N, C-alpha and C positions, 0 to 999 in steps of 0.2 A: 566287570566286561559290560560292553552295552549289551542288551537283549532286544534281539529283534525279532519277530514274528514273522512265519513264513508265508501267512495268509493276512495279506492287507487288507482294511477297510476303509470305505469310503464314512464310516461312524452311521450308516442309515441302513440297519441291516435288509430293509425293505429294496431300498436300492441295489444291495449287493446282490440281492434274490432277482433283480430285473437284468440285472448285467451277467447273470451266471457266476458273478464272484468279482473282485477285484484283483489282478493279477499285476507282479513283479513287472515292471516297464511300461504301464500303462501311463498314455497323455492324454487326460480328459479335459475337453475345450466344452466348456459350456456356455450357449450361444442365446443371448437374453437380450431383453431389450431395455433391461434399465441394470445399472448394479446392483440395486436392492433385490433383483432377481436370484443376484450369484452368492449372495450372505449367505444363504439361509442352507447353501450346503459347503461354504467355506468353514461355517462355524462346528459342526460334528466331524467333518475329518480333520482339522487342528485337532480339535479336544480328543480323539482319537488316536492320531497319531504321538500325541504325547503320553496317554494313557499306556501305548504300546511301546515306549519308550525306543520311539524312532525319532531320529533327527528332522527336526520342522525347520524350514531354511521359506522366509516372505521374503518375495522380491518386489519392492516400492518403488513404482517409477511414473504413477499418474496422478493427475488431479483428485480425482476421485475421492470418496472418504476410507478411512482405515478400514480395512479388512479383516483385522486379527479381533477375536473377543478379545475383552476384559481376563487377566489370568491364564491367557496362554504364553507362556514363554518358548519362545524362539526367537533363531537366529534371522533379524531383520538387515535387510541388504537394499540400500536406498541406491539408486539409481538416476544418471541424467543422459538421458537418450537424446538429448540436444547435442549432446558434446559429440555425438558421431557413431552409425553405425558398429562399426569395428571396435572402439574402446568399450561400446555399452554390452557387445557379446563378449568380448575377453573376460570383462570382468564375471558374467555370468558363467562362464567356460569354468576362471578359476575357483569360486565357490563349490560347481560341482563336482571338482576333481578332490577337494579336502573334504567334502561331506562323505564323499566314497560309496559304495553301493546301498541299498535301502532306504535311500533317504525319503523324507515327502518334502513338497516345493507347492507354493502358491504364489500365483503372479497376479499383479493387478490385472488391469483389461487391457489387452493387446491392442484393441482398437486405436489407445490414444497413440502407439506409438506411430501408427501412419500419419499420423497429427506433426507429431515432433518431426519425422522423417521426411514429411512432403511428399509420403510412396507410400501405398498400398503393396508394389511390388517389393520393396523391403520389407515389408511385414512378410510378406510369404516366403521373402527370403529368410527371415530370422526365425522362423520356424524350422523351415527347411532345416535350419540348422542344429537347430536345439532340440528336436524333437528327438532326433536319433541318438543324441549323445545322451538325454536323460533315459533313454530307453537303453541303452549298453550300461545302464549303471542300476537298471534293475531298481527304477526310482517311481514312486507315484506321484504326478503332477498336475494340480489344476492352472485352467488356464480360460477365461472367459473373453469373450468378443461377442460385440455388438451386432444384432441380426440385421442386415439389408443396407449396411453401411460399406461395405467393399466390392469390388468388383468380382466377375467369377475367377479371372486367373490368381487373385488373393486368395480367394476362401476354395479354393482346389487344392492348391499347395499346402492348406493348414488340413482339409478333410483328408488329402492322401496320404498324409504324413500321420496324422494324428491315431490313436488306437479307439479311442472312444469319442463320439459327437453326438452332443445331448443338447435339444434346443429345449428351453424352459418359456413357460407360457405364464400369464397371470391371468385367469377369468372371477372377476366378481368376490373376489377374497379368496378364489381358488388357487393352485400351484399345479401346473402341469407339466411332466418332461415327456418328449419324444424322441427317445434313442434315434440318430440318425445314422451309425456306423458303431458297430462293434467288434473290433478285428477279434476273429477266432473264437466267437461265440454264436449260438444262437438257440434260442428257444420259441414255443408256440407263441407268445405273448411280447416278444422282447421288443419288436418294432412296432409298438400300437402305443394309443397314447396312452400313459397314466397319471391317475389323481393320486396328488403327497396328500394323504390325510393323517388324521392324529396316530400317535403309536409308529410314528415313522414308517407306516405303509403306503405301497405304491400299489394301485388299484387298476387293471386297466379299461378303459372305457368302451364298454362292451358297445353301445348305440351311436349308430354312423351319425344320427342329429346332433349328437352331443360334439363329436370330435368334427365333425363339419362346421358345427357353429364357433368351436375355437379357433380351429386351423385357419377357417376361412374368414373372418375377421380381423385376423392380421394382415396386413398388407405385403406381398408378395411380390419377391426383386426380381421375379422373371425367369425365364429359364434361359432364353437366349446365350447361349458362352460365346458369341462371336460379338456382341454386342459392342468391343471395345474398337471393333477393326471400322465402325460408325458407317456402315452400307447406306444406300437409300433408305430403307426397311429402318434400322435402327435408328438414323438419324429422325425420320420422320415422328416415330413413338419418342426419341429424346425430345424433340422441339414441344409435342404436345403434352410432355409432361413437366417441363419450364413455365409454359402457358400455366396449365392450370396449378402448379403449385402457387406461381405468381397470383393467379384469380384469388385461390385462398387466402393470401397473405393481401390482396385489396389492392394489389401493385400491378395490374394488368391495363391500366388506363392506356387507351390507344391501339391494344391489341386484342381487343376484343374481334375484329374482322379475320385477323390473322388466324384465329384460333378457329372461328367458323369455319374459313377455309381448309384449315388442316382437319379438322372435326369433317367434312365431305372428304376429305381426301382417305383421311384412316378408314369409314363406310366402306369404300370400295377397295381399300387395299384387301379388308381382314373381313368384314361381314357380309357383303353382298354386293349382285348388281343388278338382280333381279326389280325392278322399280317400283313394283309393291311393296317391297319387303324394304327398300330404303326408305320409302314414305312411314313406314312405320317407326323405322328405326331413329330417323329424324326425330319423331314425337315422341319416344319413352326413352331412348338414349340421349346421355350428352358425352362432350369432350373427356372428363373422367370414366366411364364407362367403357369404351374402348380402348383407353388405357389401359385398364384391367383385364381386359378380352387380352389385349397385345400382350401380358406379362404370365398370360398363361398359355401362351402358342408355342408348341413344337414347330420351329421350321416357319415360313411364311408363304403367303397365298391368303386363301379365303377358310373359315372355319365350319362352310358347311349349312346345308338347311335344318337340320336337326337341332346342333347347336343353337343358330341363330333362332329357331323358333323356343325352346328353354329360354332363352334369356330374355326375351321379346316378351314373353307372357308373365318372366317373375318380377319385370319392368312393368307391367303394364296393372299386374294387381297390386305392387307396390306404391305407383302414382297414383291410383285409386283408391285407394285404404292403406296407407304405411303402418300405422300401428297395430290394424288388423292382422296384417300378413305378415310382418315380421314378429309376431307373436305367437303366430298357429303356423307356420311357413318353416321348414328347415332349410336354413343355410345351405348354398352348395359351394362346393371347392373343387367344380371341374376343371379338365384342363381339354387343350383341343391339339389334334396334328393338325397340319396347318396343308390344304391341299398340294403346294408346293412340295410337300415330301413326296407323296403321291408319285407326281411326274419323276422325281428323279427316283425312285424307287422302280417306274415303269423303266425309264433309260439306262439304268446304272444294271440291272438284271433283262436286258434286250428282250422286252415286252413291248418296246412303242411300237417298231413296225407290225409285231403280230397285233397287236391291241388295231393298227388302225384299216388292219383286212376285214375288222367288225363291219366296216361301214359298207360292205357289202348287200346287196339284195338276195343273194343266194343263198338259200337255208344252212343246207348243207354243206358250204363253205364257210358262212358266221360260224357254227355250232364247232366245226373242227378247227380254225382257228382261236377261238374259245377255251376250249378243252387245251390247245400247246399252251395258251399264255396263263390258264390257270395253274398248269403243273410248274412254271418258272416262278409265279406268282410267291406258290407256297413255297417254293425254295430259296427266296432270293436275300440277298444282304443287305445293309445299310449303314450307311457312312457315317464314320467316329463320330463325328460331332452331332449326329442326331443321338447315335446310342448313348452318347452323354448327358442328353438331354432325356433320354427315358429312362437313365439311371434317375437322374435328378426327379424328375417328376415320382418314381418309383421310391425314392428316400423320404420326400413328401408323403406318399401315401401308407409308408411303413406294411405293416401287415392288415392292413382293411382289408377287404374282399372290394375288387373292384368289377368294370364292367368296360368293355371296348365296345363302342358303337359306332353303326356307317353314319356317314354325316355328309353325305354326298351333295353336290351343287345343286343339283335338281329334286332334291329329297324334299318332303315336308313342306312345298311351298304352294302356293296356289295351283291348281290344277292338275298336279300330280303326284299322290302320297309317296307308292314305291313303297308301301305298306309291307312289309315283311319280306321285299325281295332280295335285301343285302343282309348279312350275317349281324350278330348282335354276337358277343361270346365274353361269356363269365371267366373272372379268372379270380381263385380262392384266394390266390397272391401270399402262398405260404411257402414255408421253406426260407433256405439263404438266398441273400441278394442274389447272387447268379441265379440260383435256380427260379428266382420271379421274375429277372430279366430274360432269363430263354422262354419260359411261361409266356410273359406279354408280346414279346416278340412274336412268337407261334401266333398269339391272337390276334394282331395286325397284321399280320401274312393271312389270316381266313378272311379277314373282311377285306381285305383288298382282291384276297381271289374270289371272292364273291362277285363282283363286278362282272365276271365270266360265268356267271351261275345261267341256267338255261330257262329258268324263271323270271331274272334279271331281265334278259338279253330281250326272252319274247315282248316281254313288256315294254320295252322299251321301243321294240318292231311295232306292237301294238300302238302306241301312240305319237309311233312317227320323231323318235327322238336319240335314232341312233346315228343322227347326223351332230347330236346336240355335246357340244363341251360337258362332257359328266365326268369332272374327278371327284375323288374319292377322300373328301375330309373327314376326321376321327373324332368321336366325341368319347372322352376317357371322363367317365364317373366311379365317384363313389360308391359301391351299393347301397343302398339303403336297409337299414334293419339291424340288428341287433345278434350278436353270438351268444349262444346256449350253448353250455358243453361244446362239443364240438359239431354245431350245428349253425351257421348264420341264416336269418331270413326275416322279411318282414311280417309286420303281424298281419297286415291288411294290405293287399295291392289290389290294381286294376287300369282300367281304361274309362272315360268317360267321356260322353257328347252333348254338347250342348243342345242339340236337338234330337228327339226322340223317334227312330222312324218304326219304332216297334209297339204299337199303341195297344194293349192286349185286355184294356178295359174302358168303358164310359170315362172312369176316374181319371183318366191319366191323362196331362196336358202335356202334349210332346213338347211344347216350348221351354218345359222345366229340366228337359236332360236325362239323360238315364247314363247309371254306371252298370258294369260287369265287372265284378268284385272276386278277388279269391284270397286264403288264408297263404301264405310264404310267396316266395316269388313270382313276381307279375307275367310270368313263362306262360303260367297256367290259362292268366287271361287273355294273351292276344294271340296263343297256339290252341287249336281246335283238340281239349283233353278228349280222346277217342270213349274212356272207359270212366268217369267221371262228369260234373256238375259243376256250375257256376253260381253264382246269386246274383241275379239281374234286377237291377234296382231303379225303380222309376222314380223321380226326385220330388213329383207330384205326390206322391203316393208311396212311399218307400217300403213300408210292409206289407205292399200287395204284391203278393206271389205271380207270374204265371200261371195257366191252367193247370197243365200237371203237377206243377211243383204244389200249389194250393191245394188240390187233392190230396196227395201224401207227400208231402213235405220233409218226412225224414226221408223217404226214399231218392228226392232228388237235391240232397244235398253233398257239399264236397266231403271227398274221401280220401282225396292224396294233396300232398304238397312239395310242391318244388324247392329245394333246400341246397345250398351248401355245404358238402362235408370238407370240412377245414382240416380234418387229420388226413382225407383220401384227394384232397385238394381238387374237387371237382363236384358239377353239379348230379344231383341224383332225387329223383323222386320217391319221395317215402308215404305211407300212411298215416293218416294223422293220428292218430293213438300212438303210433311209434315215434313219433317226431316229439309227443309231448312227454311221454315216458322218459327219452332222450334228453330232451329240453331241459326239464325239471321244474321246475315251482314258480322260475321268473315271468313265464307266458302270461298275462292277463287273460284266462280261459273265459270269465264272465261277461267279458266284454264285447268277444266273439263268438260264443257259443254257450247253447243251451243241453239241458240235460233233456233225456230221450226219458219221460217218466215212466211210460210204458215198458222199458227198458230194466228201469231202477225199480219198479216192481217185480220184474219178473225175477231180478237178481237177490230180491229181498225174499222171495217166495221158494227158491232155491239154496237160498242160504250162502250166497258167494259172496265172497270179500272182497274190497275194493274195486268193483266192476268199473269198468271205462263205458260211461252210458253221455260222454259228450259228443253235442252233433254241433258243425259249422252253419250256426243259422242267422250269425251277425245284428241279432233282433237289441241288443242292449248298444252297439254301437250306432247303429239303424234309432234308435228311438230315444236313448238317455244320455247323448252325447250330442254334439254341436255340427257332429261331421256332416249329417245331410247337408244342413243350413251352410256350410261354408262351401260344401261342393257346387252346391246350386247355385251361390252367389259367385264361387269362382269362373265356373263357366257361361254364367250373365255376365261376366264384366270382361273376358275374352271375347264371347261372341261381339259384343258391341264393340270392343277396339278392336276385331281384325274385322269387323262388318260382314262376317261371314259366319255360319257357324262350326265350333272347333271340334277334335277330338285332343284327350291329353292322356297322358300316362303318369300314374302317380301310385305313393305308397302314404300309408297311416304308419303311425307307432305313437303306442302309450309310452310317455318318458318318463322316467320315476313317479310312478302311480298312476293316476289318470289325468295326467297332462297328454293332451293326443296333439301332436305333430304329423304335417302333410308336407310331404316331400314332390312337387311337380319337377317331371322326368321329361317330360315331353310335350309339345303342342303343334298343331298343325291345323290348317283349312281341313274341315270334312268336308268331302268332295260329296255332298248330296240333295237332291232334287228335290226341294220341302215342298213343291205343289199338291197342298190339300183338295184338288179337283178332282169327284168324284165321276166315274165315267159314264155316260148316256146309261140311263134307267134301259133294262130289259124285259121288262112285262114279267108276267108267268111263266114259268118252264112246268112242261107236266115231267111229274116225277119220273116215266120211265127213259125218258130222254136224257136224263143226269148221267154221265159216268164217271166224275169225282167230283166231289164236294169238300173243302175243307173248312172247319170252323177257326182256324189259325193253328198255329204261329204264322202270319203273312207280315213280310217286311219287303216293304217297296214300294212304288208309284203304281197308282191305279192301271188297271190294263182292262181294255175292253175291244175285243177286233176275233178274225180267225186266226188261226195259228198256221204254220209254213210248215212243219212237222214235228216230231212228235218222236222221242227215242226212250223207247223203257226198256228196264231191266229186269227182265223175269225174276220176282226174288226167290222162289224155289229153285230154278235153274241154276243162278247165280251162287245160293246158297252151296248146292253140290259142288261147285269146282274146287280142285288144290286152290293151294295159295299162289302158287306161282300163273296158273292161270288167270286168276281173279284180275293179277297185274297187267294179262297179257288184253284181257275184259277191259278194263280200264285203257291202255294204249289203244284198243280199237274204238273206243268210245270219243279220244282225241280226234282218232284220226277223221269221223263223221262227223263231228263238228265243224270240221274246217275242210273237208273233201268237194266243196263246192265254192267256186267263187261266185257270190251275188253282187250286183249292183242295187241298191237300195235297200229297204229293210227286210230283215228275214228272220220269221220267229220262229225258234227253236225251243221247246220244251221239254226238259229232262228229266225223267220221272225213276225212281230208284230205290231198293231197300238201303235203311238206316241211313250214315252219315255218307252224302259227297264230301271228297277231299282226304278222308280220312288217312290216318296211317295204319292203321289195324283193319285190312281186308275184311276179318271175321264179322266186321262193324260197320262194313259200307263199301262204296267202291272206291280205292284210291287213286283217284283220277289227279292231277295239280290244277290250278287254277289255268295256268297258259291252255292247258288243253280243252275247258268247257268256256272258255273270254268270249262264246261268240253267241252263246245260248240267252234266252230272254227271261224264261222262265225255269226255276231248279225247284224239281219237289222231290223232298225224301218223306219215303213211304217207314211205319214204324212199325216193319215186319220182320227185322233182320233176325231178332230172335224175342221170349218173351222179357219183357222188361225194359227193354231198350228204349229208350223216347229222346227222339230227334235233339239234340241241346240246341237252342237257338244261338247262333254262332255270333252274335252281335258283340262288337269290339273286335273280333279275330281278325288278323290278317286276311285268313278267307271274306272276312263278312267285310271288310274296306273294301277289298279287290269286286265285291259284288255291289255294292252301293255304289264305287264310282262307275262302272258300268252300265249301271242301272238294271242290274238284272234282278229280277221280282223272285223271291223264296216264297216256298211255302211246305209246310208239313202236315202230312194226311194222316190221320189217324181211325182205320178201319173200322177199329171195334168201338167208337168212341161214338156218344150220340152228335145224331147232328151230320157226321162224317159218311161219306158215299166212296166206294171205290170199288167198281165193276171190274173183277180181275178177266171175266171172260171175254170182255169188251178188247180189252188189249192185247190178251193173247191169244185169239184168234182171227183170223181173216189174212190177209195180204201182209207179206214184210218184205220192205225194200232192202233191205240190208244187202244180200246178194247181188244187189244191182249197181249197188253205189259202191259196193266194196266185194267184187267176184272172190279174194284170198279169203274171206271171213267164216266159210261153211262150216267149221269148227264150233263157231257161235252164233248158230241159227238160233238155235233154242233159247239162248242166255240172252242175245240183244232183239230186240223187236225195233224195225222203223218204220213208223206210221204215217201215212199222206193225210194230213186232217182235213186237206181240200176234197178227197175222194169221200172220207166220212162225214163232212157238211160240220166238223167239231166248232165251237166258237168255244172262248176263253174269256172269263168276267169274274176280276177280280178286286174287292175294296181295301185297300191296307186299314183302313183307319176304321172299319166294321169291321175288322179282322175276318173276312167272309171272302171265299172263289169257288167258284163253278164252271166244269167243263161240261159243255153238256152237246147234244145233235141238234142242230139248228135246220128249222124246218121250214121256218121263213125268215126273210132279211129280217136283219135286226136294226134298230132303227134309236 
C-alpha cells in the first residue's frame, strides 16, 4: 500500500518554517524573472516527494528547459496548449482524478500558456478552474509565473485563487523570497523579504536599506488596476512607456519631439504645476523617471510637494556624482497616493461642501466647519478600486514598517514649508493582511483629517493661502532602519540645513551647514523633546558643541529614543539603555556612543558587574567615518541645484559591518533669511542700564530697534500654577499676541521660563506656534527648574516656523557669566494686562505686559556674535 505522510514538505525545512508549514491543498505560485529562479525550489520539492513515497506528476508544456532533476522518477505528462484550452484542461483533470488525493504536481511556467492561447485572460481562467480542483484532492502543486508580464486581471485571478504566492529575486548571486500571500497562516516575519542561505536557511532581511535595494531595483508593473480600461491617464503613460522602450532599443527616430511633448504633459499631470519646480523637474528628470513615478502611484493627480522634493533631491545627487551616491545612499521604493484620491474621498464622504466653507474669513465659522469636516474625514470610506491598490501596495511592503506622510500641493515648495502642520503616521505594519490594511486606512484618514487641524488652517490663514487649491497627496515610505528583536529603528536620524543660522563659535562657517541628529526614529529630531537633548553638529566643526553641552557634555546628551514596537504595533519612547538591552548585540554601539569613563570608574570601585555606561555622543560617527563629508557635500550639492538654501530629513545606518548608508527622506527649500548684515553700533551702554543680556544661543537675523511690547511670564508665579491653569495661561498669551490689529511693524518680545511650545507644562509654557506667530523676539529663561537648559530647537517644526516668519530666538541663563536678567525690573511697575484683557484678573501676577516705549527700552541683537542686550535708552541711538 502506498505510504503518504500527513505533513507535506517543500523539501526546504527553512521554507516550511517561513510558511508555517506546507498544507494539503496548497497551490504554490512562484513569481520569477527567469525559469532559473524556479528550478532551485522545484528540485528539493520533487526529491522530498519521492522520499515520502508521494505520487509526483510533471506537466510539461513549455519551451523552457526541462525542470526535473536527473534521477527523479515522476509521471511526465506532455501537453499541447496550442490544441486549445478545453482539450488542454481536460487532459490535466483526467490526470488529477487518476492520481487521487495527496499527489504532488509541478507545472511548467504558466506565462507560456498566454503565448499559446494569445490571451492573458484565458491564463487566468485556467488557474481559476485548476487550482480549486487540485485543492479538493489535497495535493501540493508548484507553478511558475513570470513577474510583470501579465495584466492585472490575469494576475488577480491567480493571486485570488492560489493558497501561496511567493516572489523570487536574485541579487549578486543571492536568492531572496518575498511571500505575498499565505492562506490562513501568519507569523511575525512571514511577509518579510528572506535571504536563501546555505543549509536551506531562509533568514529575514532586517535592514530596510537592503530590502529597498533589492525590491526597488526591480521594474515595478504599477498599481493602477484599471489600466486596461485605457482612460486618458493610462493612455498617456502607456504611450510614454512605448516611446521609452523604443529609445532603449534605438528605434525612436522621428519620435524625439513626441517624447518631449509627452514628457512635459506628464510632468504637469503627475509631478507639479509650480513653475519653479517644473524647471527643476525638466532639468533632473527624464521620461523614464516620470514613468517610474506613474507606476508607483495610487490613483491619478499630483504626487504633492514632499514626494517631489524627495525625488528631485535624489535625482540631483545622482546627476552630480552617480557613483558616489549609488554606493552611499539607500535606494527608495516609495509609493504615492495621488491628489485625486483625496478629492474622491472628500466627495464620497460628504466633506466637499463643508470644506468649501473654510474660505470664510470668520474665524469662528472657519473652525466650526473644520471640526465637522475633520470628524467625517476620520470615519470615511474608500472606493473598492482604491482599496485594491492599497492591498497591492501593502503586499509589496510585506511586514516592513511604513510611514504615511502628508504631501500636499503647497507643501515643501518655495515660500511655504508647512513644517509639521500636517500629520505623518507610522504603521508598524504587523499582523494579518487584513489587520495591516485596516491600520493603513486609519493612518490615511488621520493624515487627511489633519488638513482640518487648527494649526494648519491658522498657518494657511497667516500666509493668505485659504483660497489656494490645497489638495492632499500622500507619500508612503518604507521606514528606514532595522529590526532588533521586537524593536525597529534607525541607528541615526536627523535633519540638516545647508545654511547654519546658529553660529555659536567663531570657528563655525554658517555656509557649511548644520545637522541635528538623534538615535532612533527622527521624530525626536523634528519635535521638541521636552525632557531630553539632541546632538547639534556644525558641518564645519563637527566635534564642537554648543556652550552648555561643551561645559558638561555627559549631562546634555540624548537619553531617550523613539522606536517602533513590533509586538505592540505602535510607536513608543524608551530609555536608551532599555533599547540596547532589548535590541541585543546587533546595534553598533561603538559607532554612535561612548563610555562615560567616570561612571566606569565608579562602577569598578563599587564592584558592580556589567554596568551600562554608554552615552549617545556620536563621536566616532562624526570623526571616524565619511558621514560628515557626505552630509556637507550632499547639502552643498542640493543648495546649488535649488539655488536656494535647503533643509533635509535623513537617516543613517551601518549595514553588515561598518558600511554606512544614508537614506534621504525629504528635501525642501529652507525659508531662511541669510543676511549677515549687523545692526548699527550702539556705542557704550552703562551697566546699570542693562535689564537683559545674553551670550547665546541666539538664532535669527540681526535686530536693533526699540520694542513695542514685552509679554513676560513670571517664573515663580507660573511655577505655582496647577497644570490646567498653565494651559489657560498659554491660551491667554495667544490672545495677547493677537489682541490688537496693527498696520505696519509691531515688535513683541515674549519672555518666559523654560521651553516655549512645550507639550509638558512643567517644563515651560505650552503655547502652539499659531498662538505666538505675531511675536518678533522669543526669549527662554533657563530658570524653570534646576538642570533644565533650553534645548536649541534647531531643525524642529517649531524652529522652522520661527525661521519662516523671521522670528528671533534667544535664551538667557541668569546664573551664567555674561548673562543678565534683572527680575525686579520686569516684575515691578505698570502691567497692561487688564487694559488689554479685562477678564484676565486671575493671571495678573503670572503674566505681565510691559510698554517698552514708556520704559525707553531698546533691543540690540547680533546673532553672528551670539550676543544680545535689552537696555534702558537714555539718548537716541544712531
